[in-house]
C-alpha positions as CSV (number, residue, x, y, z in Angstrom):
1,M,27.2,-9.5,2.1
2,F,24.7,-8.3,4.5
3,V,23.3,-10.4,7.1
4,H,20.1,-9.3,8.7
5,N,20.2,-9.2,12.2
6,I,17.9,-6.0,12.8
7,N,15.6,-5.8,15.7
8,P,12.0,-5.2,14.6
9,D,11.0,-3.4,17.9
10,L,11.7,0.2,18.2
11,V,11.0,0.1,21.9
12,R,10.1,-2.8,24.3
13,I,8.9,-2.5,27.6
14,G,8.3,-6.1,29.2
15,S,5.8,-7.6,26.8
16,F,5.0,-4.3,25.3
17,S,6.7,-3.2,22.1
18,I,6.5,-0.5,19.6
19,R,7.5,-1.8,15.9
20,F,8.8,0.2,12.9
21,Y,5.6,-1.3,11.3
22,G,3.5,0.4,13.8
23,I,5.2,3.4,13.0
24,V,4.6,3.4,9.7
25,Y,1.0,3.2,10.4
26,A,0.8,6.0,12.6
27,L,3.0,8.4,10.1
28,G,0.7,7.3,7.4
29,F,-2.4,8.4,9.2
30,I,-0.6,11.8,10.0
31,L,0.6,12.4,6.6
32,V,-3.0,11.3,4.9
33,T,-4.6,13.3,7.3
34,Y,-2.6,16.4,6.8
35,V,-3.2,16.4,2.7
36,L,-7.0,15.8,3.1
37,V,-7.3,18.6,5.9
38,K,-5.3,21.0,3.8
39,A,-7.3,20.3,1.0
40,A,-10.5,20.9,3.2
41,E,-9.1,24.2,4.4
42,N,-8.5,25.3,0.8
43,K,-12.1,24.2,-0.2
44,R,-10.7,22.0,-2.9
45,I,-13.3,19.0,-2.3
46,L,-17.1,20.3,-1.9
47,N,-18.7,19.3,1.7
48,L,-15.2,18.2,3.0
49,N,-14.4,20.1,6.1
50,E,-11.5,19.5,8.5
51,S,-13.7,17.2,10.9
52,K,-15.0,15.1,8.1
53,A,-11.3,14.8,6.7
54,V,-10.2,13.5,9.8
55,D,-13.1,11.0,10.1
56,L,-12.7,9.9,6.6
57,V,-9.2,8.9,7.4
58,T,-10.0,7.1,10.5
59,Y,-12.7,5.1,8.9
60,G,-10.5,4.6,5.8
61,I,-7.5,3.1,7.6
62,L,-9.7,1.0,9.5
63,G,-11.3,-0.3,6.3
64,A,-7.8,-1.0,4.9
65,V,-6.7,-2.8,8.0
66,I,-9.4,-5.0,8.0
67,G,-9.5,-5.7,4.5
68,A,-5.7,-6.3,4.5
69,R,-6.1,-8.9,7.2
70,I,-9.0,-10.6,5.7
71,W,-7.3,-11.0,2.3
72,H,-4.1,-12.1,4.0
73,I,-6.3,-14.8,5.9
74,I,-7.8,-16.1,2.8
75,T,-4.6,-16.6,0.9
76,E,-3.0,-18.4,3.9
77,F,-6.4,-19.9,4.7
78,E,-4.7,-23.5,5.2
79,Y,-2.6,-22.2,8.2
80,Y,-5.4,-20.2,9.7
81,I,-7.9,-23.0,9.6
82,H,-5.9,-24.9,11.8
83,N,-4.8,-22.0,14.1
84,P,-8.1,-19.8,14.2
85,L,-7.0,-17.6,17.3
86,Q,-4.2,-16.4,15.4
87,M,-6.5,-14.6,12.9
88,L,-6.8,-11.8,15.7
89,E,-3.5,-11.6,16.5
90,I,-2.7,-8.5,13.7
91,W,0.0,-7.2,15.8
92,K,2.4,-10.0,14.6
93,G,1.9,-9.1,11.0
94,G,0.0,-10.3,8.0
95,L,-1.4,-7.9,6.0
96,A,-2.2,-8.0,2.3
97,F,-1.8,-4.8,0.2
98,F,-4.6,-5.5,-2.3
99,G,-7.0,-6.1,0.7
100,G,-6.1,-3.0,2.2
101,I,-6.5,-0.9,-1.0
102,A,-10.1,-2.9,-1.4
103,G,-11.1,-2.3,2.0
104,G,-10.0,1.3,2.1
105,I,-11.8,2.2,-1.1
106,I,-14.9,0.7,-0.1
107,V,-15.3,2.3,2.9
108,V,-14.2,5.5,1.9
109,S,-16.7,5.3,-1.0
110,F,-19.3,4.9,1.5
111,F,-18.4,7.8,3.6
112,C,-18.3,10.1,0.7
113,R,-21.7,8.9,-0.8
114,K,-23.1,9.5,2.8
115,Y,-21.7,13.1,2.9
116,K,-22.0,14.1,-0.9
117,I,-18.2,14.2,-1.1
118,D,-16.6,13.7,-4.8
119,L,-14.6,10.4,-4.2
120,I,-12.3,10.7,-7.2
121,K,-11.2,13.9,-5.9
122,V,-10.5,12.6,-2.6
123,L,-8.6,9.5,-4.1
124,D,-6.8,12.2,-6.3
125,I,-5.4,13.8,-3.2
126,V,-5.0,10.6,-1.2
127,A,-2.9,8.8,-4.2
128,V,0.2,11.3,-4.2
129,P,1.3,10.5,-0.4
130,M,0.3,6.6,-0.6
131,P,3.2,5.4,-2.6
132,F,5.6,7.3,0.0
133,I,3.8,5.1,3.1
134,V,4.2,2.2,1.0
135,F,7.8,2.7,0.4
136,L,7.9,3.2,4.2
137,G,6.0,0.1,4.8
138,R,8.1,-2.1,2.6
139,I,11.3,-0.7,4.7
140,A,9.4,-2.2,7.5
141,N,8.9,-5.2,5.8
142,F,12.8,-5.6,5.5
143,I,13.2,-4.8,9.1
144,N,11.0,-7.5,10.1
145,G,12.5,-10.1,7.5
146,E,9.1,-10.4,5.8
147,H,8.7,-10.7,1.8
148,Y,12.2,-11.8,1.2
149,G,13.4,-12.9,-2.2
150,F,14.8,-15.7,-4.0
151,P,18.4,-17.3,-3.2
152,V,20.8,-15.1,-5.6
153,N,24.6,-14.6,-5.6
154,L,25.1,-11.1,-6.0
155,P,26.8,-8.4,-3.8
156,W,23.8,-6.8,-2.5
157,A,22.0,-10.0,-1.4
158,V,20.8,-10.4,2.0
159,V,21.1,-13.4,4.3
160,F,18.1,-13.9,6.7
161,P,19.6,-16.3,9.2
162,F,15.9,-16.8,10.8
163,I,15.1,-18.3,7.2
164,D,18.1,-20.0,6.1
165,S,21.8,-19.3,5.5
166,Q,21.3,-18.3,1.7
167,P,22.0,-15.1,0.3
168,R,18.9,-13.6,-1.0
169,H,17.3,-10.8,-3.2
170,P,16.0,-8.1,-0.9
171,A,12.8,-8.0,-2.6
172,Q,11.2,-5.7,0.1
173,L,13.8,-3.2,-0.9
174,Y,13.0,-3.6,-4.7
175,E,9.4,-2.7,-4.2
176,A,10.4,0.3,-1.8
177,L,12.4,1.7,-4.3
178,S,9.6,1.4,-6.9
179,M,7.2,3.0,-4.8
180,L,9.7,5.9,-4.0
181,L,10.0,6.4,-7.9
182,L,6.0,6.3,-8.1
183,F,5.8,8.9,-5.2
184,L,8.2,11.0,-7.1
185,I,6.1,10.6,-10.3
186,L,2.9,11.5,-8.7
187,L,4.6,14.5,-7.0
188,F,5.5,15.8,-10.3
189,L,2.2,15.2,-12.2
190,R,0.2,16.7,-8.9
191,K,2.0,20.3,-10.1
192,K,0.5,19.9,-13.8
193,K,-3.0,20.8,-15.1
194,R,-4.9,17.8,-15.3
195,K,-8.6,16.3,-15.0
196,T,-10.1,15.0,-12.1
197,G,-9.1,11.1,-11.8
198,F,-6.0,11.7,-13.5
199,I,-3.7,11.1,-10.6
200,I,-5.4,8.0,-8.8
201,W,-5.6,6.2,-12.1
202,S,-2.1,7.1,-13.2
203,A,-1.2,5.7,-9.6
204,F,-3.2,2.5,-10.3
205,M,-1.6,1.8,-13.8
206,M,2.0,2.5,-12.6
207,Y,1.7,0.5,-9.3
208,G,0.1,-2.5,-11.3
209,C,3.3,-2.2,-13.5
210,F,5.8,-1.9,-10.7
211,R,4.3,-4.5,-8.5
212,F,4.1,-7.1,-11.3
213,V,7.8,-6.8,-12.0
214,T,9.1,-6.6,-8.1
215,E,6.8,-10.0,-7.6
216,F,9.1,-12.0,-9.5
217,F,11.9,-11.6,-7.0
218,R,9.7,-12.8,-3.9
219,D,10.4,-16.1,-2.7
220,T,7.2,-16.2,-0.7
221,A,4.9,-15.8,-4.1
222,V,5.9,-19.2,-5.2
223,K,3.0,-21.1,-2.9
224,H,0.8,-18.8,-4.7
225,M,1.6,-19.5,-8.4
226,V,-1.1,-20.1,-10.9
227,F,0.2,-20.9,-14.6
228,G,3.7,-19.3,-13.8
229,L,2.2,-15.9,-12.1
230,S,1.5,-15.2,-8.4
231,T,-1.9,-14.2,-7.0
232,A,-0.5,-10.8,-6.5
233,Q,0.7,-10.5,-10.0
234,Y,-2.8,-11.7,-11.4
235,L,-4.4,-8.7,-9.1
236,S,-1.6,-6.4,-10.6
237,I,-2.9,-7.0,-14.2
238,V,-6.1,-6.0,-12.8
239,V,-5.1,-3.1,-11.1
240,F,-3.3,-1.8,-14.4
241,V,-6.3,-2.6,-16.5
242,I,-8.5,-0.6,-14.0
243,G,-6.1,2.6,-14.3
244,I,-5.7,2.4,-18.1
245,Y,-9.3,2.0,-18.8
246,N,-10.5,4.9,-16.5
247,L,-7.5,7.1,-17.8
248,S,-8.9,6.5,-21.1
249,K,-12.3,7.8,-20.1
250,T,-10.6,10.6,-18.1
251,S,-9.0,11.8,-21.0
252,D,-12.2,11.6,-23.1
253,S,-14.3,13.5,-20.5
254,T,-15.1,17.1,-19.9
255,S,-14.2,17.0,-16.2
256,E,-12.8,20.1,-14.4
257,Y,-9.1,20.6,-14.4
258,T,-7.5,20.6,-11.1
259,G,-4.0,21.4,-9.9
260,G,-1.7,22.2,-7.0
């Protein structure tokens, strides 16, 4: 049985440290920027050039981080109302995925509207690498000892000694594997002839399913339960419905086919 004793700091010099989680954000920025710049070079999206692609990713990530932090503070409001200064201590963790998605899409949508860029085409392209970034993020969550699972007696259970001495589900790794699977599926679909919007709405649908299931293993979800489901599971249902609804519209539309 594995006992978690992983140092979350990749490098530490005095009070300054570089954490694995920070490396994930940097890799995410580089990867998403790369795919959008390539799309701009290949003229796949009207009005998107290399410079705008970099700006779009920069603003999008900023919006995602702000949205993720705001949603985390809302869900942990009772704690932060008594520790208000810690709302700004983002380097200590505390980013909610759904808030990040909402914040990022809102900012990107304003950017695309301003420069008359097709938002759905942008999301189609960005949707493919995103699950891989989330996969790395969940590995970082495991390294940090966040989002651990329920106590369980299984050979692959993990003891998080800074929590207690009980072996627990490595819930972070379950979601990491589900995101790796989603990434591989989207990578396969990307090669197929499809209509604009098919990739992003398929990603919404599948993420909603995967997150709904993996959330059952999270011990930290218990305090956010309503009628037997966590807040994240209700949001997963919403994301799933959005995906299904827009997929049905995509299949009925006359939108152009895209590929590659």
